[in-house]
C-alpha positions in Angstrom: 116.2 120.7 75.5 114.4 118.7 73.0 117.5 117.8 70.9 119.6 116.7 74.0 116.7 114.3 75.1 116.9 113.0 71.5 120.6 112.5 71.6 120.5 110.8 75.3 117.4 108.3 74.2 119.5 107.3 71.4 122.5 107.1 73.4 120.2 104.5 75.8 118.7 102.6 72.9 122.2 101.9 71.3 123.0 100.2 74.5 120.2 97.9 74.8 120.8 94.5 74.6 117.6 91.9 74.8 118.5 88.5 76.1 114.8 86.1 77.5 114.1 87.5 80.7 113.0 83.8 82.3 110.7 85.8 84.8 107.7 86.9 83.4 105.4 89.7 84.5 102.6 88.0 85.9 101.3 89.9 88.9 98.2 87.6 90.2 96.4 85.1 88.8 96.3 86.2 84.9 95.8 89.7 85.5 98.5 90.6 82.6 101.4 89.2 81.5 104.1 91.2 79.4 107.7 89.7 78.6 110.4 91.1 80.1 113.9 91.8 78.4 117.1 91.5 80.4 118.8 94.8 79.3 122.2 96.6 80.1 120.9 100.0 80.8 120.5 101.8 84.4 117.7 100.1 86.2 115.3 103.4 86.1 115.8 103.2 82.7 115.1 100.0 82.0 112.0 100.4 84.4 110.6 103.7 82.6 110.6 101.4 79.5 108.9 98.6 80.6 106.3 100.7 82.6 106.0 102.8 79.6 105.4 99.8 76.9 102.7 98.5 79.6 100.5 101.1 79.4 102.1 104.0 81.2 98.9 103.9 84.0 99.9 107.2 85.6 99.2 109.1 82.4 96.4 107.1 81.2 93.1 108.1 81.4 92.1 105.6 84.3 94.4 107.3 86.9 93.8 108.1 89.2 91.5 104.7 89.7 88.5 106.0 92.8 85.9 104.6 93.0 82.6 106.5 95.4 81.2 104.5 98.8 77.8 104.4 97.1 79.2 102.6 93.8 81.2 99.7 96.3 77.9 99.6 98.5 75.9 98.8 95.0 78.2 96.1 94.2 79.2 94.3 96.9 79.2 91.2 95.8 81.6 91.9 92.9 83.9 93.3 94.4 87.0 92.6 96.9 87.3 95.0 99.5 90.7 94.9 101.5 90.5 96.8 105.0 94.0 98.3 105.2 93.4 100.7 108.7 94.5 98.8 112.2 93.1 95.4 113.2 91.5 97.8 115.9 89.2 99.8 113.7 88.7 97.1 111.2 87.2 95.1 114.5 85.4 98.9 115.5 83.6 98.9 112.2 84.3 97.8 109.1 82.5 97.2 105.3 80.4 94.0 105.1 83.0 91.3 103.6 85.8 93.4 103.8 89.0 91.1 104.4 91.6 93.2 106.9 95.6 92.9 105.9 98.5 94.4 106.6 99.9 96.7 103.7 103.1 94.6 103.8 101.6 91.4 103.2 99.3 92.7 100.6 100.8 91.3 97.3 101.7 87.6 99.1 97.9 87.6 99.9 96.7 88.6 96.3 99.7 85.9 95.1 98.8 83.0 97.4 95.5 83.3 99.0 92.7 84.9 96.7 92.0 85.0 92.6 92.2 89.0 92.3 91.3 88.7 88.4 87.6 87.7 88.6 86.8 90.7 91.0 85.4 93.6 89.1 87.2 95.7 91.7 90.2 95.4 94.0 89.1 97.9 96.0 91.1 99.0 98.9 90.3 100.8 101.8 91.9 103.3 104.7 90.3 106.1 107.1 90.8 108.8 104.3 91.6 107.7 100.9 95.3 108.8 101.2 96.7 105.9 102.2 94.3 104.0 100.0 94.9 105.7 97.0 98.9 105.2 97.0 98.5 101.7 98.1 95.8 100.9 94.9 98.7 103.0 92.5 101.2 100.9 93.7 98.9 97.3 92.9 98.2 99.2 89.9 101.7 99.8 88.6 102.9 96.1 89.2 99.9 94.9 87.1 96.4 94.9 89.4 94.4 96.5 86.5 91.3 95.9 88.5 92.8 97.7 91.9 91.1 101.5 93.0 90.6 102.9 96.0 87.7 104.2 98.4 87.3 107.7 97.2 87.4 109.1 100.8 87.8 106.2 102.6 85.8 105.7 105.6 85.0 108.6 105.5 82.7 108.9 102.9 81.1 105.3 104.1 79.5 106.2 107.5 79.2 109.7 109.0 80.6 108.2 112.3 84.2 107.6 110.3 84.3 111.1 108.9 87.9 112.3 109.1 87.3 114.8 106.1 85.2 117.6 108.0 87.9 118.4 110.7 90.3 118.9 108.3 89.5 121.4 106.2 91.0 125.2 106.2 91.2 128.2 104.1 94.0 128.9 106.9 96.7 130.0 104.1 94.7 131.4 101.4 96.5 134.9 101.7 100.1 133.2 101.5 99.6 132.0 98.1 101.5 133.2 94.9 100.2 133.6 91.2 103.5 134.3 89.6 104.5 131.6 87.8 107.1 129.3 88.5 108.8 127.9 84.7 109.8 124.3 84.7 113.2 124.1 83.6 116.8 122.2 83.5 117.1 118.4 83.5 118.5 116.1 85.6 119.2 112.2 85.7 116.7 109.5 86.7 117.6 108.2 90.5 119.9 105.5 90.4 117.7 102.1 91.8 119.8 99.2 92.7 117.8 96.3 93.3 119.6 93.4 91.4 116.9 92.3 89.2 117.9 91.5 86.1 115.1 93.1 83.9 112.2 95.7 83.8 109.7 93.4 85.4 111.7 92.3 88.4 112.6 95.6 88.6 109.0 96.5 89.2 108.3 93.8 91.2 111.0 94.1 93.5 110.0 97.9 94.2 106.7 97.5 94.8 107.3 95.3 97.5 109.6 97.8 98.9 106.8 100.6 98.1 104.5 98.9 100.2 107.0 98.3 103.2 107.2 102.1 103.9 104.7 103.0 106.2 102.7 106.0 104.6 102.6 108.1 107.5 106.4 108.1 106.6 105.4 110.2 103.6 103.1 112.8 104.7 103.7 116.4 104.9 101.3 119.0 106.3 100.2 122.4 104.8 102.0 123.9 107.9 105.0 122.2 107.7 105.2 122.9 103.7 104.2 127.0 104.3 106.9 127.8 107.0 109.3 125.7 104.9 108.8 125.4 101.4 112.3 125.9 100.4 112.9 122.3 101.6 111.3 120.8 98.6 111.1 120.9 95.3 107.3 121.5 94.8 104.9 119.9 92.1 101.3 120.8 91.4 99.0 118.4 89.9 96.8 121.2 87.8 95.6 122.5 85.3 97.7 125.9 84.0 94.1 128.2 84.2 93.6 127.1 88.0 97.9 127.3 89.3 97.6 130.2 87.8 94.7 131.7 90.0 97.1 131.0 93.3 99.2 128.0 94.2 102.1 127.1 97.5 104.8 129.7 97.1 107.8 127.8 94.7 105.8 125.3 93.4 105.8 124.1 89.7 102.8 123.8 87.5 102.9 119.8 85.8 99.9 119.2 84.1 98.0 115.6 85.0 98.7 112.6 82.6 100.5 114.9 80.3 104.0 116.4 81.8 105.3 113.7 84.0 106.5 111.0 81.7 110.3 110.0 80.6 109.4 111.8 77.0 107.6 115.2 78.3 109.0 116.2 81.6 109.8 113.7 84.1 113.9 114.8 83.9 113.2 118.1 85.1 112.0 117.0 88.5 115.2 117.0 90.7 116.7 113.7 91.8 118.4 115.1 94.9 116.0 116.9 96.6 112.9 116.1 98.7 109.9 116.3 96.1 106.6 117.5 97.6 103.7 116.6 95.7 100.3 117.9 96.2 96.5 118.2 94.4 93.1 119.2 95.4 92.4 116.4 97.6 95.6 114.1 99.0 94.7 111.1 96.8 95.8 111.6 93.1 99.0 113.2 94.7 99.2 110.0 96.6 98.6 108.2 93.6 101.6 110.2 91.5 103.8 109.4 94.7 103.5 106.1 94.5 104.8 106.8 91.0 107.0 108.4 91.6 108.7 107.1 94.5 108.6 103.4 91.9 111.3 105.3 90.2 113.7 106.3 93.4 112.4 109.6 94.1 112.3 111.2 97.2 108.7 111.8 97.3 106.3 112.8 99.8 102.4 114.0 99.4 100.1 116.2 101.6 97.4 114.8 103.1 93.6 116.7 102.3 95.6 118.8 99.6 94.4 122.3 98.9 91.5 121.2 101.3 93.9 121.6 104.0 94.8 125.2 103.0 92.6 126.6 100.9 89.0 125.4 101.0 86.7 128.5 100.6 88.3 128.8 97.4 87.8 125.5 96.3 84.3 125.7 96.8 83.4 129.1 95.6 85.4 127.8 92.1 83.8 124.5 92.6 87.3 122.4 92.5 86.9 119.6 94.3 86.1 120.9 97.8 84.7 117.9 100.2 81.5 118.7 100.9 79.8 116.6 104.2 76.5 116.4 102.6 77.7 115.1 99.4 80.7 112.8 100.6 79.6 111.1 103.8 77.2 108.4 103.3 75.4 106.8 106.5 75.9 102.7 104.9 76.2 99.9 108.1 78.9 98.6 109.8 80.1 95.5 110.7 81.8 95.0 114.0 84.0 92.1 114.8 86.7 90.6 113.2 84.7 88.9 110.9 84.7 90.1 107.3 80.8 89.2 106.9 78.2 89.9 110.1 75.2 87.2 107.8 72.2 89.0 109.9 73.7 91.9 108.0 74.3 90.6 104.8 70.8 89.1 104.4 69.5 92.9 104.7 71.6 94.5 102.8 71.0 91.9 100.1 66.9 92.4 100.2 67.3 95.6 99.8 69.2 95.8 96.9 66.6 93.3 95.5 64.0 95.0 96.3 65.4 98.3 94.4 66.0 96.4 91.4 62.3 95.1 91.1 61.1 98.6 92.0 59.2 99.9 89.4 59.4 103.3 90.7 63.4 105.0 90.3 65.2 104.6 93.1 66.9 108.5 93.8 70.4 108.0 95.0 73.2 110.9 95.3 75.1 111.4 92.5 77.6 108.2 92.0 79.8 109.1 89.3 83.2 107.5 89.9 86.3 109.7 90.2 88.5 108.0 87.9 90.8 109.5 85.6 89.7 112.7 87.7 91.8 115.4 88.4 91.0 115.5 92.6 
């Protein structure tokens, strides 16, 4: 297999013909600039080469980029918060200073309306952390290196919005398998046809395509998967020792930040089948779903991940089980169409200042950011 991959790589490399690509890679306001190349290879190979040379985010230590509700609350003035829920949900109650945006409008908003790079973090917010993870992944991949997803979404911000607790289930623990399904075989990459001339331009075009695809259409429930698992090539995003203790029947184990790369096992993923990616909470799998869809794979994700079908096992093993007492806060909500309520803003600022001035230590819940975790 390694010899074949080497021959394939040599053929592709020998086919490269570089000229200057007039459009440089410059998303947002000076977030990152990477020169592009015009190349005479299929678009997917061009895109992969560009992504790898730009840092290969999905396989980096920063992936997945999640930020806790506590961290956001403590840094409201430093973060640009974008709420992608429905307008009605936003009006009913949102984070102080959060602006509302439709997902298809995001790239134009960030490119034309705001200097996104001046903020410490660009935080995408949704109901439960699934679609925001997908969107944050797209933004990261196209160059917004300060993009994050609010971990567990608005469910973690205020207890009145908790959608997680009602979606925890152990209903399929008895139907897991422990047999190893070996990853093998080689497949051609999907064929992209954006019509763009170089990796940088292909990337931007694909990013817009992904943000114009409703995330709702990409979600596959545990019920459907266990009923029709043969409909999908199922990717398990856990360490091998966790996979060996029980996984969805027929699923294949891929180690996060290692195996899904053009230099490792990317070409073992079939391009002619539906792909389902699942993890512990559905957040990491949403990040990976965005990456694979960017490359042209027909990928879907399982919302709430293994928490939706083997919750008790996750809880007993300490594997990213959602715990309301640990994850759900009671932070204030702003009602209405305006991003901020001035009286609430003053209250928050004065509270934060008192905490900073206090000589006594402020005791908070553990607020470690889950950046580069496996959730």
